[in-house]
Structure formats: structure tokens, C-alpha cells
N, C-alpha and C positions, 0 to 999 in steps of 0.2 A: 195857458201857463206863460207867464212873463219871463223874459230872459233874466236870469240871475245876474245881478250887478250891471244891468243895462245903463243905469244912471251913472255908473263909475267909468264907463267907456268914453273916451274922447270922441269928438265928431268924426275924426278920420278913422278911428277904430270901428265905429259903427258902420261907416261906409265900407271899410275893408272887410268886415264880417259879412255885410250884405253882398259884396262882390264875391266872396268865397262861396257863400250859399248859392248864389246864382250860377257860378261857375260849376259847382258840383251838380246842380240841377241840369245843366246843359251837357256836361261831358261825363258825369258819373264819377269823377275824382277831383280832388282839390288842385288849385293852381300851384305852380312853383313860386318861389320868392321872386324870381326873375319876371315871371308873368304878372305878378302883383305890381312890382315896381314899374314895369312897362305900361300897364293899364293906367296907373295913377300918374305917371309922367305925361302921358298923352292927355288924360282928362284934365290935369292941372297945369299943363304947359310948363312943367318944371322937371328936373331930373331927379329921380328917386333910385335908390340902390337896393340890392338884395339885403344889405344890412339894415336899411330903413324898414323893410318888410319884416325882417327878423326881430327888430326891436319891438314893433307893434304886436307881432305874434306872441312874443314872450310876455308882454304886458297883459295880453288877453288870456294867456294861459294862467297867469297868476290870479286872474279874476274868475277862473273856472269856466270860461266861455268856450275854450277849445283846448286840445291837448296836442303837443308836439311829440309824436311817437319817437322812440329812441332807435328806430331801425335805420336812421341816416339816409333815407331815400329822399329824393327831391320833392315828393308829394306826401310828406309825412304829417299832414295836419288832420286831426279828427275834430270835427265841430261837435260841441256838447250841448247844443241848443236844439229844441224841437223844430220840425219843419214849419209848424204853425207860427213859430216866432219870427219867421221871415217877414210876415205881414207887419209885425210890429216894427221891425227894422226898416221896412219900406216906408211906413208912415213917418218914421224918424228921419229918414235920409233922402228919399226920392221926392221930387217935387220942390225941393229947395235948392238953392245954389251953393250949398255947403262944400261942394267939391272944389270950388275955387278958393276957399279960405285956407290960410296957412295955419298949421298946427305945430 
């Protein structure tokens, strides 16, 4: 099953979603906005904020890729894609140098 609205995600949103899925696979829960911003700041050698992460999360929520739970916890993201879709995102994002592109 292909990710709904994958073609509507920006390159950075695809990378962010892939990062979230990998993080959940590793730790069993989603990253905080601060962890997302820190990861992309290091990867892209720029400074990103929690607001940057929130902006992209809200955009992805509108596309039906994830849901931001209303319980106001730091790890309030529920990914709405299948685990198998991670391979699709990996093909779309990993192996390219898109991390260094500005969006």
C-alpha cells in the first residue's frame, strides 16, 4: 500500500517522516519536536527550531500522514502510514543528498 499523498509531501517532509518512523522503530515512541529539530540541524548544518518541526508536522497532519494527538504530551505524534511504507520513503529519501537541500 502506497503512502497516501506521498507526492504532496515536500522532500523535507518525506525525510522527516522517515526519521520519525526510524525513531519509533528504534525507541518504541516518536521523537519530540526538539529531537527532530536537533537531528535536522546537525544533518543540514543549520539551526532548526521546534516551531520548524511543528510547522511540518501540521502540514503532514493535513495530508493525513500523521495525527497530532490532543493530549499535549511531548511525544504526541501518531503515524498513520503502514510499516511497509517505510521502504517507499527509504527509496524516496535515502541514498540521495536531499538532506542538504533547503526547503
